[in-house]
C-alpha positions, 0 to 999 in steps of 0.5 A: 142934801143926801148924795144918793150916788155916793151912798151907793157907789162911794166917794170919788164918783162925779155924778151930781143929783138933781130933780125936776118937778112934774104934775105927777111927781118929782123925777130924780136924775144924775148928771156929770158934765166934764166938757160942754163941747163933748157929746152927752150920753143919756142913759134910759133904763127899762121898765122896773129897772132903775139907774143902777142898770147902767152902773158899769156904763156910767162908771166907765164913761163918766170921766170920758164923756158927759153922762146923764142917767135917771130914775124914770117916773114911778121908779126908785128915787122918782117916787112917789109918782102918780101913774097918770101920764103917757110915754109922750109925757115922759119924752116931754119931761126928758126934753125939759130936763135936758134943756135945764141941764143945757144938754143938746144933741145927745146920744141916747142909750135906751134899754128895753122901755128906755129904747121905746121912750127914745123912739117917741122922743125922736118922733117929737124932737127929730132934730134934738138927738145925735145918735140912738143906741137900742139895748134889748129894745124893739121897734115902736111901730104898730106894724111889727106887733100883732093884735094879740101882743097889744091885747096882752100888754094891756092886760099884764097887771093881773098876772103880776098881782097873782104871781107870788113875790118870791117866785117873781123875784127869781123869775125876773132876775133869771129871766133878764140876765145870764150872769151872776152879776146881772141877775143879782143886780136885777134882783136888787132893783126889784127889791126896791118894791119888796115892802109893797109887791103890789106897787111893782105889779101896778108899775109893770101893768101901767108901763105895759099899758102905756107902751100899748097906747104908744104903739096903737097911736100908729105914728111913724116913729122914724129913726132920725139919726145914726142908730145901733141895735144891740141885743143879747143872744139869749134874750128871753123877754117876749119877742125881743130877738125876733123884733130886732131881726125884723127891725134890722132887716126892714130898716137896715139898722146895724144889729150886734148880737151879744154872746152869753147875754140876756135881756139886760145885755149891758149888765151881762157883758158890760165890757163888750157893750161899753166897747160898742158904745165907744166905737159908736161915739167915735164914728158919730163924732167923725161924721161917718154916718152923715156922709154915708146916708143910706142905712144899709151902707151904715150897717156894712161899714160899721160892722167892718169897723167893729171887726177891725177893732175886735 
């Protein structure tokens, strides 16, 4: 069997490839369990990105923590895949994959669409998650969105279809990241669809429609575990910065702004994001969040702890 991880990153990396069959196609993922007593970090990339989005995180944590990362349905290695599923289906498949790998109560780290998926996962399985880190994502509750924003999500595909592919490559890479590394990585991920740009348009359009459907369901999407919001100060993706400000203000969730970072802040400033993840793990393991109870107190204490360790 071809080891795709070694093909990309070379020998010496510990991640093991596995797959899970669904009615729509096969999901490919990579996992490294070093100690079942340790917390597992589950990394969920955003729409049109793939597992390479978290390469700086998996490299840093794979020898310290249990690590899981996937190519989401219809993305990269998880193709071909029939676009006939919902965000709820994705959450159910994720749950079955985690159970298959005997991964229980993980910390889920979702970037953009991966953060939306995590919120739906919590809605379905509130007792199966130990912590949530949102990276440049936004709240899934309908109350945060205007009717026009939902209408546009449902009609994004034609815009992607008429956009010249080379121009879209430039706009996509520069719009998602600020650094040379971040922009080049996003371009590489987009190039997975270079042979058929219409597939990229279909994927983006389908993903946004799926997101709109989940928002319109108007479920509580309650954050049932300790959580941390991370957002790039230069995030230009939609209204991500505005959503995160409102999310923080309404729910009292701790919000950390990443300087010199765009929508893919974990690729623009990987060392800083890794530090925040590591600190979050430490506080969850100590049970600090559980003892405090109130979200706004969590924010105050977590921010002070970060300041002390900066």
